[in-house]
C-alpha positions in Angstrom: -16.7 -14.6 -64.9 -19.3 -12.5 -62.1 -22.2 -14.1 -60.5 -24.6 -13.0 -62.6 -23.4 -14.6 -65.5 -23.8 -17.8 -63.9 -27.5 -16.9 -63.5 -29.6 -18.8 -65.5 -32.5 -15.8 -65.0 -29.8 -13.8 -66.7 -28.9 -15.6 -69.3 -30.2 -14.1 -73.2 -33.7 -15.8 -74.2 -31.5 -16.7 -77.8 -28.8 -18.9 -76.4 -29.3 -22.7 -77.2 -27.8 -23.6 -74.0 -30.6 -22.2 -72.0 -32.9 -25.1 -73.9 -30.6 -27.9 -73.4 -32.2 -30.6 -71.7 -29.9 -32.9 -69.3 -28.6 -36.4 -70.9 -28.7 -39.4 -68.4 -25.3 -41.7 -69.8 -26.5 -45.0 -71.7 -27.2 -48.2 -69.9 -28.0 -47.4 -66.7 -30.0 -49.0 -64.4 -32.2 -45.8 -62.7 -35.7 -46.3 -60.6 -38.6 -44.1 -62.0 -42.0 -43.3 -61.0 -45.1 -43.1 -63.6 -46.8 -39.4 -62.7 -50.2 -38.7 -65.0 -49.7 -41.0 -68.3 -52.7 -39.7 -70.7 -53.9 -41.9 -74.1 -54.4 -39.2 -76.6 -54.4 -38.0 -80.5 -51.6 -37.4 -82.0 -51.0 -34.0 -83.3 -50.2 -35.5 -87.4 -52.7 -37.5 -87.3 -55.5 -37.0 -84.5 -57.3 -40.8 -86.0 -54.4 -41.9 -84.0 -54.0 -42.4 -80.3 -50.3 -41.9 -78.1 -50.1 -43.6 -74.5 -47.6 -41.0 -73.3 -46.0 -41.9 -70.2 -44.3 -39.5 -68.0 -41.1 -41.2 -66.1 -39.8 -39.1 -63.1 -36.5 -39.8 -61.9 -37.0 -41.2 -57.9 -33.2 -40.1 -56.6 -30.7 -37.8 -57.9 -28.2 -39.2 -60.4 -25.1 -37.2 -62.9 -26.1 -36.7 -66.1 -23.4 -37.3 -69.3 -22.0 -33.3 -68.4 -21.5 -34.6 -65.4 -23.9 -31.9 -63.9 -26.7 -33.2 -61.1 -29.9 -34.0 -62.9 -32.3 -33.7 -59.6 -34.6 -36.4 -58.4 -38.0 -35.8 -60.5 -36.5 -35.0 -63.8 -38.9 -36.3 -66.5 -38.4 -39.0 -69.2 -41.0 -39.3 -71.8 -42.1 -42.8 -73.0 -44.4 -42.9 -75.7 -46.2 -46.0 -77.7 -48.3 -45.2 -80.6 -51.3 -47.9 -79.7 -53.6 -47.5 -82.9 -52.8 -50.5 -84.8 -51.2 -49.5 -88.6 -49.7 -50.9 -91.5 -46.1 -49.8 -89.0 -47.4 -51.3 -85.7 -49.5 -54.2 -85.1 -51.5 -54.9 -82.8 -49.2 -57.7 -81.7 -46.3 -55.2 -81.2 -48.5 -53.0 -79.7 -49.2 -55.3 -76.8 -45.8 -56.8 -76.5 -44.4 -52.9 -75.8 -47.4 -52.3 -73.2 -46.6 -55.5 -71.8 -43.1 -55.1 -71.2 -43.8 -52.2 -68.8 -46.7 -53.8 -67.5 -44.2 -57.0 -66.6 -41.7 -54.2 -65.1 -44.3 -52.7 -63.0 -45.8 -56.2 -61.5 -49.3 -55.9 -63.4 -51.2 -58.8 -63.9 -54.7 -59.7 -64.8 -55.2 -56.5 -66.7 -55.9 -56.5 -70.4 -53.6 -54.1 -72.5 -56.7 -52.3 -74.2 -57.4 -51.1 -70.2 -54.3 -49.7 -70.0 -54.5 -47.8 -73.1 -57.9 -46.2 -72.2 -57.3 -45.6 -68.6 -53.7 -45.6 -68.2 -54.0 -43.4 -64.9 -55.8 -45.9 -62.8 -53.5 -48.6 -63.6 -49.8 -46.7 -63.9 -49.9 -43.9 -61.6 -47.9 -43.7 -58.9 -46.7 -47.0 -59.8 -42.2 -47.2 -59.9 -40.0 -49.3 -62.0 -36.9 -50.0 -63.0 -35.4 -49.2 -66.3 -31.9 -49.1 -68.0 -31.6 -45.8 -70.0 -30.5 -45.5 -73.8 -29.7 -42.1 -75.8 -31.5 -41.6 -79.0 -29.2 -39.5 -81.7 -30.1 -36.7 -82.7 -32.6 -36.3 -85.9 -34.8 -34.1 -88.0 -33.4 -31.3 -86.1 -34.4 -32.5 -82.6 -31.2 -32.9 -80.2 -30.2 -36.2 -78.9 -32.7 -37.7 -75.6 -32.7 -40.5 -73.3 -35.1 -43.6 -73.7 -36.4 -45.9 -71.3 -36.2 -49.5 -71.6 -38.2 -50.9 -68.5 -36.8 -53.9 -67.2 -39.0 -56.7 -65.9 -39.3 -57.8 -62.4 -37.4 -61.1 -61.7 
């Protein structure tokens, strides 16, 4: 195979392998840094708000395929933060509370985290266990994080 064939910039844009994202193994305890979290209306329903938290790997690790996943690779944690029939305010508070416990945040109201996530979350480092979400509705397998509360 020639060197040009191994160059991702020489790949055909229609090649599905080109857009395949790295997948981290399940149940790995890794460290992440939060960068630029934001609360914004969802695309499906602008009356509902979503807290999106980009969590970036703090150090290189190996993916499920054995390739290096580099420091800075993002995994997005998303929380619907508008109470609905499916998600109560109590469930939302529990989700945000677990994250804040992993970050060591105390003395802040859940609504303050939701309304101004950048002030309270940006730059914070935490440990989380990785999980794999199976392929669903045309979306490929992906990772999600389970923050580990500080001891």
